[in-house]
N, C-alpha and C positions, 0 to 999 in steps of 0.2 A: 249545514253538515257537508254538502257537496263542495262549498267553497273551501272548507277546512281540508277536505280530502285532496282537492286540486293543489292547495298550497303545500300540503305535506308531501305530495308526489313531486312537486317542483323542487322543494328543498332537498329531498332524497336524491333526485337526479343531479342537482347542483353539486352535492357532496360526492356522488359517484363520479361525476365529470372531473372534479378537483382531484380526487384520488388517482385519476388517470393522467394527471399532469406529469410531464417528463421533461428532461433537459437533453440538449445535444451540443456539439461543439461547432456547429455551422450557423444556422439561422432559424428563426422562429417560423413554425408552420402549425397553425391551430394552437393546441395546448402542449406542443413539443417545443420548448423554448430554447433559442440560441443564447450564447453567452451574455450579450447585453441585457437580456430579459430574464435572467435566472431568478431575479427577485420575485417574479410572478409564479414560480413553482410552489404549489400548495400541498399540504399534507393533512387533511382533516382527520384521517384515521390511520394510525401508524401501522396497523395490521394489513391495510389494503393499499396504501399509497405507493405509487411507482417512482416518484420524483426525488425522494430522500432515501437513497439506498443504504446509507450508513447512519446509525444513530449516534452522532458525534457529541451527544450530551454526556460526556464520559467521566464526570465526577459526581459522586454521591451527593444528594440533597440539592442539586441545582435544577433549574427548570429551563427547558428548551421551548421558548414561547413564540419564536418568530423566524422567518426567513431573513438572514442577515447578508445575503448576497448584494454587493454593490458593483457597479461597472466603473472601474477606475483604471483604465488601460494605461500601460506604460507609455510615456511620452506626453500624457495629459496629467501632469503632476499636481495640479491645483484644483481640479474639479471636485474632488472628494474631501478635501481637508484632511484631518487626521483619520486614519483607517488602518485596519489590520489585514486587508485582503491579500490573498496568496493565489498563485505563485509570484515570485519576484526574481529579478536578476540579482545575483550575489557577487560582490566585488571584493577582491583581496586588499584593496586600498584601505579597508577598515583597520588593518593591522599595521599600517605604516604610520609611525609617529610623525606628527606635524602635517599630515595630509588633511585637507579640508574636511574629509569624511571620516577621519580617524575615530575609532571607538574601541576602547580597550576590552579584550576578552578577560573575564574574571575567573574562568574555569581553571582548575588546577589538576585534573586527572582525567583519564580516559573513561568511556562509558563501559563499565563491566556489565556482563549479561549472563544469564543462565537460561538454558532451553526449557521448553515445556515438556510434558510427558506425551505429547502428540507426535509420534513418529509417522513416517510416510505411509506405512501400511494402515494405521488407524485413520489417518486423514483420508485415505482412499475409501475405506469402509464407510466413513461417515459423510461421504460426498462433499468434502471440504474444498475440493477444487471446483471452481466455477468460472464460466465466461460471462461476465456482466456486460451491459451495454457500454460501460465506461472504462472497464479494466478487466484484466485477468486476475483472479482472486484466489487466495488460500485462506480459509477461515480457521480460527481456533474454536472448534465446535463445542457447544454447550449441551447439557441434558437436564431435563426437569426431574429431579429425584424425589421431590415432594411438591404438592401444589404451590406454584409460584416461587419455588426455590430451585435455583440453577447452579450447576457446577460444571467444571471442565469435563468433557466427555471422555477424556483419555486418562488412563491410569497406568502406573508402572507395575512390575511384577509383584510388588508388595501391597498393591491396592491403593496407593496414594496418588493424588492428582496435583501436579505442580504447574502453575502458569509460567510461561516465558516471562522473564522480568529483566529490566535494565535500570542501571543506576546513573542518574545525571549529576554532574558536578554543580556546586554552588546554588543554594536556594531550594534544593529538593532533598529532604531528609528521608523520604520513603521511596519505595519501589514504584516504577511504572510497569504495568502488565500488558502483554501482547494480546491484541484483539484479532487482528487479521493483517494480511499482506496484499497489497495491490501492485500490479505492474501497468504502467502507462507507456504508450509510444505516441510521439517522441517524449522527451523529458518535459516536465512541467516547469521546473526552474531552469535558469541558465546561470552560467558562471563566467564572469567577465565577458558577457555578451554571447557566449557559446551555448547553443542548445544541443543536447545529446540525443542519441538514438532512442534512449528509453530511461525510465526512472522507476525504482522500487520504493514503495512506501511501507514501512512497518509501523502500523497504527497501535498506539498504546493508550490505556486509561490509568488514572492515578489510583493508588490502592486505598487511600483514606479520604475522608471528606474535609471540607475547609476548616471545620471546628477542630479536628484532630491535627491537621497540618499547620494550623495557625495562619494560613494564607491560601488564597484561591490558586489551586493547580488543577487544570482541567483536562487537557489532552496533549498528546505528544506524537510527533511523526519523525521517525528516523529514516533518512532518505539516502539512497545510493544510486548514482548515475550508471547507465549502461552505454558503452561506446563501441562501435564496430569500425575497425580499420580494414584496409584492402586485403591484407593477408592474415588477419587474426584467425586463430583456430577457434573451434567451438568451445564455449564454456560448458563443461560437462553437466554441472548441476542444472543449468537452464534447460539442457536437453531432457533431463529427467522430468522436469516440470512440464515442458511442452508435451511430452508423451501423455501425461495425466490430463492436460487440457484437451488433447486430441481424443482421448477416451470419453471425456465428458461430451465433447462435440458429437461423437458418433452415437452415444446413448440418446441424446436429444433428437438427433435425426431419425434414429430408429423409432422412438416414441411417436414421431411425426410422420412415419411411413415414407421417409425420404432415404434415398441411397446414401451410402458412405461417400465422403469426398474422394475425388479421384487422385488427388496429389498424395504421393507417398512422402514420408519423412524418414529417411534411412535411420535405422536404429529403433524406431518406434513400431509397435505392433500395427500391421496394416489391416485396417477394417475394410472389408471388400463387398459389403452387401450391395447388390445391384450392379456389380462390375465383374468382368472376367478377371480371374486371378492368375498371374503368371507363376512359373515354378519357383522363382525366388521368393515371392510373397508367400507361397504355400509352405516353403521351408521355414518361414518366420512364424508359423502358427504354433508357437511354443509358449504362449502367454498363459501363465497359471491364472485360474479364475479366482477372483476375490469377491466374496459375497458382500453386497452393500447392505448395511443395517437399515438405512432409510432411503427414501426416494426423492427427497427435496433438499435444497441447500440448508445447512444447519444454522441455528441462531448463533450469533456472536455476542460478546459482552455489550457492544454498542447497541445492538438491537434491543436487549433487555433494558438498558438504561434509557434509551429513547422511548420505549413503551411506557416506562414509569413517568418520564417527563411529560409526554403528551397527554397522559391520563391524569396528571397532577396527583400522582400517588407514589408510594414506595412499596407497593404490594409485592413486586417481583424483586427478589434479592439474589445477588451473586455470592456464592460461598467459596472462600479461599482456604487452602491448607494453612495451618499456623506457620509452617515454614516459609510460606509465600511472603509473609510480612516481616520475618526476622532478618536482621543483618547477617551477612555471610562473613565470618571472620577467618583470617589466615588462609585464604584460598591461594593455592599455588598457581598464580597467573603466569609466571615465567614457564612453568611446566606445561601449562595449557598452550602457550604459544609454541613451545618446542614440539609438542604433539602435532600442532597444525603443520609445521614444516616437515616433520617426519611423514605425516600422511600424504603430503604433496610429493615427497620423494618416492613413496610407494606407488603412487599413481603414474607409473612410467610406461603404461601400455602393455605390460607383460601379463596382466590379469586376463581372465576370460570375460569377454564382453557378453552381457546378458541383454535380452530383449527389454525395451523400455528404459535402457540405461540403469537397470537395477543394481549394476555393479558400482555405480557412482555413490560415494558417500563415505561414512554414514551421514544420513540427512540430519540437519539441524534447522530449526525455524529461523535461526540467526545466521544462516549460511552466508548471506550477503555481507554481514559485518566480519565474518571470518575470512572471506575471500577477497575483500577490497584491500586488505593489507595496509590500512592506514588508521590512525587514531584521531586524525585532525579533521575539523569540520567547521562549517558556518553555523552560527546560532542566531535565531531571530524569533520574534513574536509575530504570529500570523493567524490565518484562518484555515478552515477546511477548503479544499479546492473543488468541491462539488456541492450542489445545494443540500442543506440550507446555508452553506458557507459560514458555519459556526465560527465566530470570531469577531463579533461586534466590539468596537473600541469604546471603552468607558473612561471618561476623565476621572483622575484621582485614584484609580485602581488598575494598574497596567497588567494585571494577571487575570482579571475577570474576563471571561469569554476569550481565552487565548489558546491557540494551538502552538505549542512549543516545538519549533522546528530545529532539527539537527541534520544538516546536509553534508555528507562526507565530501572531502575535497577531491578525491580521485574517483574515476569511474571504474567499473569492472569491464574488462574487455570481452566482447562477445563477437560472434561471426556474423557476416552479412546474411547467411541463410537463416540464422536464428531470428534476426530482426525481421526478415521477410515473413517468417512463419508466425510471429506474434501479430504482425499486421494482418495476415490472412485470417487467423483465428478470430480477431475482433471484427474485421470487415465482413466475413461470411457468417457471423453469428446468427443462429436460428433461435427465435424465442421459444421457450418451453411450451408444451401443449396447454398448460394451465395459465399462460399469460393472458391477462384480461384485455390487452390492447391489440396484440399482434400475434396471436397463437400460431406457432409453427411457421411464421413468416420471417424473412430477413429483417434483422432488428439490431442495428448498431447505432450508438450515439456519435460515432466518429465522423469527422469531416474529411471527405475525399481530397487527397492531394491533387490539384489540377495538373501538376507537372508529372506526376506518377500515380495514375489511378489505382494501382495495386496497393498504395500506401494510404493510411488514414491518420487523422490526429484525434487522440482522446486526451488532449492536454489543454487545460484552460489557458487562454492567452495571458501573457505576462501582465501583471498589475503594476501601477505606479507605487512608489514607496514614500513613506513619511517618517518623521522622526520616531514615531511610536512603534515602528517595526523593530527598533533596537538591534540593528544588525551588527554582528561582530564576526571576525575570523579568528579561530583558535588554532595555533600551530606550535612549532618547535619551542618558541620562547616561553610558552605557557606551561609545558611539562614535557618530560622525556618519554618517548614512545618505546614500547616493547618490540615493535616490528623492526626487523633489520632494514627493510626498505625505507621506512621513515627515517631511521638513523642516518642512512646514507644521504637521503634527500636533505636532511637538516645540516649537513656539512657544507652545502652550497651557500654562497652569499645570499642575503635575504631577497634582493630584487631579482636575482637569477632564478632562485627556486620559486618565487612568486609568479614570474611571467615568462621567462625563457624556457624553463624546464619545470612546469607546474605540478607534475605528477611523480609518483615513485617509479615510474618506468620512463624510458627515454622518448621524449617528443620535442619538437621545436615549437614552443608556444602551445596554446590551447587547441 
């Protein structure tokens, strides 16, 4: 009996230790694993484990059974054989006929999208903004309305709940639904060898299972680069988001009996606990109070699907509105684009500036696709860029365990101060009080930049590529864009627009 008790205690401790496995972007220390060792990050209990923060088993009826991380660094192109590992370098030569790496894009239209019923106020109330060890995050929160039945927690004035959804060209006859948004600094992918200041990932899950779809469609990430030039103005929507993450930061510090951060971010509410407040800051105490409905980060669709997969059950179900699954016919997309331009013209600085940039908007969860002002992108088959790196390549079925990437060709321009603040938020992250590993301690997965210690990296190193990444570049010759900026760019000769002036705004090269 004593031997059984000792064995049971040892097994429990081993499981508890494995649930505390984590990953970072630097090097392995104990069970906090650096990039070459991510394959060792375990998750015995999906409700407890720290190392698999997103449940990327995002198609119904499939099982997430293993950690699929492989270390296949760029420059070592033959060590892994065929693999789907991400991120990778993306090259426009794919669209040049006759080039040795040429691969034709088969897509024939842009990615149309519709926003969810989660506006920024509801996202605030549901604590959908969070600072994770690996990213700045915005969730699409769920609620449990019956035992093991989940739905989007945001409803419109008519009581209906609509998921954000996007339509991919060629091979995808159903909608992809938005799960959450992550911000990484610097970018994870690179384009023609250039790495950007940051990268936004819009993570999606497929709306039907493989039986209904007739083919395996699993997960999708729509990605937009961020780039800061010397004299670039602030990107106002990013300021609005930064203010929300600063509020989350201060709430965590307050729960941990820590003073507010000393650095102000002009335009955001200045939290001043533990510090003297100057008269300017006092005049900024005009923030209206928004009551939070919950005190923890909400579940997302990926969390529910991961829970089902790890428990080998389908007990927990995600419920969609019937309209979420129906095609949208005869939508006036030209009018939609015209409204975008008119909204930009109205944002001329003549409005009253509100605290926390609440005058910016209206907010859409697809703000990045609206503001990047291009329809053209890279398309490839890859993996998740954090453990368990879901995306193991299987011979004979090139969609099984695939993250379908769409990486927009242009970056959104942001300011240097915005980049610095995103780095600071991640670098100075405090773990929540209920964190089982480092309660109320400094806790970031980022790798400190040795040349600039105020900057960190939460970007997985580039991986090598193989034929089964199926990389293509989709541009003007594939379909005509609705954006005026794209149309002007498409007037340039092909090689000029590819390499000399690669974006819809003026630059000399990348």
